C-alpha angles and dihedrals in degrees: 000000000000122000094246089055095049092046089047092053090049091052093050090050090049089050094050091048089048091055094042099050104022091216148355117270126195138173131234127201110213124192113222102173129016111177115153111294092353118089128174121190140160136199127236125192118212126188125205106207122225109204122223086238090063092047092049096049088046092055097045091046089048093049092046091051093050091050091048089047096052094046095049099077 
């Protein structure tokens, strides 16, 4: 496979994931108190939103790279 085709496939997959999930969420563990054997912490969940514009551009660019990679033989 040509590099353009592989990059195109990766972009298509990222675009589909962006549409399906709407963003990437992750959890942080934050330590509030640390006094000897006593530790108090809490979890916070943050979301990194992926806009539909990014997903659309990723899909279109991926399809274009796959087509260009297939035609350049």
